[in-house]
ROVEXTI-879094 format. One line per field, with one value per residue (C-alpha): residue number from 1; residue in three letters; z, y, x. Coordinates in pm, whole numbers. Last residue first. Example, Ala and Ser with C-alpha at 12.3 -4.5 7.8 and 13.67 -1.06 7.14 Angstrom:
! residues 2
resi (2 1)
resn (SER ALA)
c3 (714 780)
c2 (-106 -450)
c1 (1367 1230)
//
This chain:
! residues 232
resi (232 231 230 229 228 227 226 225 224 223 222 221 220 219 218 217 216 215 214 213 212 211 210 209 208 207 206 205 204 203 202 201 200 199 198 197 196 195 194 193 192 191 190 189 188 187 186 185 184 183 182 181 180 179 178 177 176 175 174 173 172 171 170 169 168 167 166 165 164 163 162 161 160 159 158 157 156 155 154 153 152 151 150 149 148 147 146 145 144 143 142 141 140 139 138 137 136 135 134 133 132 131 130 129 128 127 126 125 124 123 122 121 120 119 118 117 116 115 114 113 112 111 110 109 108 107 106 105 104 103 102 101 100 99 98 97 96 95 94 93 92 91 90 89 88 87 86 85 84 83 82 81 80 79 78 77 76 75 74 73 72 71 70 69 68 67 66 65 64 63 62 61 60 59 58 57 56 55 54 53 52 51 50 49 48 47 46 45 44 43 42 41 40 39 38 37 36 35 34 33 32 31 30 29 28 27 26 25 24 23 22 21 20 19 18 17 16 15 14 13 12 11 10 9 8 7 6 5 4 3 2 1)
resn (UNK UNK UNK UNK UNK UNK UNK UNK UNK UNK UNK UNK UNK UNK UNK UNK UNK UNK UNK UNK UNK UNK UNK UNK UNK UNK UNK UNK UNK UNK UNK UNK UNK UNK UNK UNK UNK UNK UNK UNK UNK UNK UNK UNK UNK UNK UNK UNK UNK UNK UNK UNK UNK UNK UNK UNK UNK UNK UNK UNK UNK UNK UNK UNK UNK UNK UNK UNK UNK UNK UNK UNK UNK UNK UNK UNK UNK UNK UNK UNK UNK UNK UNK UNK UNK UNK UNK UNK UNK UNK UNK UNK UNK UNK UNK UNK UNK UNK UNK UNK UNK UNK UNK UNK UNK UNK UNK UNK UNK UNK UNK UNK UNK UNK UNK UNK UNK UNK UNK UNK UNK UNK UNK UNK UNK UNK UNK UNK UNK UNK UNK UNK UNK UNK UNK UNK UNK UNK UNK UNK UNK UNK UNK UNK UNK UNK UNK UNK UNK UNK UNK UNK UNK UNK UNK UNK UNK UNK UNK UNK UNK UNK UNK UNK UNK UNK UNK UNK UNK UNK UNK UNK UNK UNK UNK UNK UNK UNK UNK UNK UNK UNK UNK UNK UNK UNK UNK UNK UNK UNK UNK UNK UNK UNK UNK UNK UNK UNK UNK UNK UNK UNK UNK UNK UNK UNK UNK UNK UNK UNK UNK UNK UNK UNK UNK UNK UNK UNK UNK UNK UNK UNK UNK UNK UNK UNK UNK UNK UNK UNK UNK UNK)
c3 (2323 1997 1866 1495 1356 982 824 550 422 159 150 403 237 -31 175 531 644 422 574 942 871 1156 1298 1552 1818 2080 1806 1911 1586 1561 1235 1144 869 792 516 671 565 275 348 663 498 197 493 725 467 386 777 866 541 691 1044 979 840 1186 1349 1242 1340 1695 1939 1749 1884 1654 1732 1493 1444 1222 1154 978 1214 1379 1388 1564 1559 1783 1737 1413 1405 1061 961 652 378 154 392 654 875 1281 1509 1858 1904 2085 2027 2019 2096 2196 2556 2519 2833 2691 2382 2539 2832 2502 2360 2663 2636 2294 2396 2679 2428 2179 2429 2694 2740 2877 3192 3291 2941 2948 2849 2486 2422 2475 2203 1886 1966 2079 1779 1555 1739 1750 1368 1349 1507 1303 938 1056 695 463 312 -64 -264 -592 -867 -1024 -1096 -1111 -1539 -1580 -1380 -1536 -1936 -1841 -1699 -2043 -2249 -2045 -2042 -2438 -2502 -2218 -2436 -2769 -2976 -3185 -3510 -3656 -3874 -3660 -3397 -3353 -3097 -3314 -3465 -3158 -2899 -2787 -2485 -2741 -2863 -2546 -2676 -2485 -2559 -2169 -2274 -2635 -2518 -2243 -2477 -2756 -2498 -2340 -2745 -2760 -2496 -2644 -2968 -2781 -2596 -2960 -3137 -2885 -2645 -2682 -2452 -2210 -1914 -1878 -2038 -1757 -1826 -1905 -1684 -1421 -1677 -1745 -1380 -1344 -1650 -1486 -1199 -1365 -1605 -1358 -1088 -1399 -1534 -1221 -1129 -1463 -1774 -1965)
c2 (-800 -685 -546 -591 -401 -539 -287 -389 -134 50 -241 -473 -869 -860 -737 -727 -997 -880 -530 -700 -877 -1091 -1247 -1456 -1196 -1280 -1126 -972 -986 -696 -748 -445 -498 -166 -205 -493 -737 -958 -844 -1074 -1358 -1277 -1114 -1394 -1646 -1408 -1400 -1743 -1807 -1547 -1663 -2034 -1889 -1710 -2012 -2229 -1985 -1950 -1745 -1528 -1414 -1307 -1046 -959 -631 -558 -248 -41 243 183 -197 -186 -559 -783 -1123 -1188 -1523 -1735 -1986 -2193 -2358 -2062 -1758 -1768 -1443 -1495 -1156 -1209 -1297 -948 -654 -273 95 236 392 367 196 -47 -89 -133 -367 -567 -577 -712 -965 -1086 -1092 -1334 -1534 -1601 -1758 -1783 -1375 -1253 -1061 -732 -646 -386 -177 -369 -261 122 323 106 -36 261 406 147 205 582 528 350 606 883 710 593 533 699 1013 980 1248 1356 1311 1639 1742 1446 1384 1699 1666 1347 1494 1784 1586 1405 1702 1821 1508 1498 1857 1790 1436 1605 1339 1036 839 1116 1264 1274 1444 1595 1829 2044 1756 1797 1539 1472 1627 1896 1629 1466 1480 1332 1033 874 530 596 886 739 438 708 856 531 445 814 742 400 566 829 568 389 695 702 1002 1248 1467 1192 1260 1627 1558 1383 999 839 558 756 920 567 463 813 752 445 644 909 634 446 749 948 659 561 911 951 1133 1323)
c1 (1114 1075 753 691 364 265 4 -261 -480 -216 6 191 218 491 763 664 905 1172 1169 1150 1501 1621 1282 1347 1451 1144 885 538 358 108 -134 -333 -608 -789 -1137 -1293 -1579 -1412 -1042 -1052 -1136 -825 -595 -632 -467 -143 -138 -123 132 318 310 415 778 810 692 964 1235 1114 882 683 388 78 -199 -459 -633 -966 -1078 -1354 -1343 -1647 -1648 -1305 -1225 -990 -860 -1017 -1207 -1224 -1454 -1357 -1522 -1382 -1447 -1677 -1590 -1674 -1647 -1639 -1303 -1230 -1496 -1370 -1450 -1127 -1063 -710 -614 -869 -684 -369 -549 -635 -308 -168 -422 -337 46 -53 -276 28 240 507 553 890 837 739 526 351 658 679 294 338 516 459 111 20 118 -48 -382 -404 -281 -584 -795 -699 -777 -1132 -1198 -909 -1093 -1028 -828 -1025 -784 -872 -488 -350 -435 -320 26 97 30 240 496 503 525 817 1008 970 1142 1375 1512 1480 1359 1467 1484 1301 1522 1823 1617 1290 1171 1008 819 583 527 179 21 -174 -342 -494 -898 -1111 -1333 -1249 -1135 -996 -838 -658 -578 -411 -243 -77 35 161 391 487 592 778 996 1051 1163 1500 1510 1775 2002 2113 2270 2191 1853 1722 1670 1371 1288 1139 887 738 639 515 299 197 64 -90 -252 -423 -480 -660 -878 -997 -1100 -1278 -1190 -1435)
//
């Protein structure tokens, strides 16, 4: 029987592999090496699961050039069938606290900037406004009360939401130097906070120094880590 872990791992791997194979209209054949790699993946799944997946192997009927290449359409057909088979029984995990974490993110996006009548001068001011926002949303949270020991240091998240397994950290970017410092701080916080909380949200109030938001977020954001940048 193919486990959930195997289904998820190999369906993603095969989808990536599929993306590297051209459509038949672009190239009528695929090289033997691609088919050989595909068959190796099938063998790995069979070895780990004990299932017989021979029906998904590429048949001789689509061989071209005396075995040197295979019909692209025939190959993609079997590859797609295997991906569909693996994904068909993947159980979707219910994200813990997903509705309330979305409520936090939406509130930050729509409301946080409006709470500042003048330019903030410190990170504490950003945290104070976040607290006002969360109180207005009637969310159950604690501020700077959780202590997390990690790698000989103690970390204190700005806000913790125990009922939705979430921690929120407020940051204030008021210089180019601060932008670089925050990346290191956030990566450190992720390592510590993720030992206790599943969902992590970093709210950055930017005074105009983060020029490329996507570049800033890359290699930090993930399924469980969200970066929200609010411009003054």
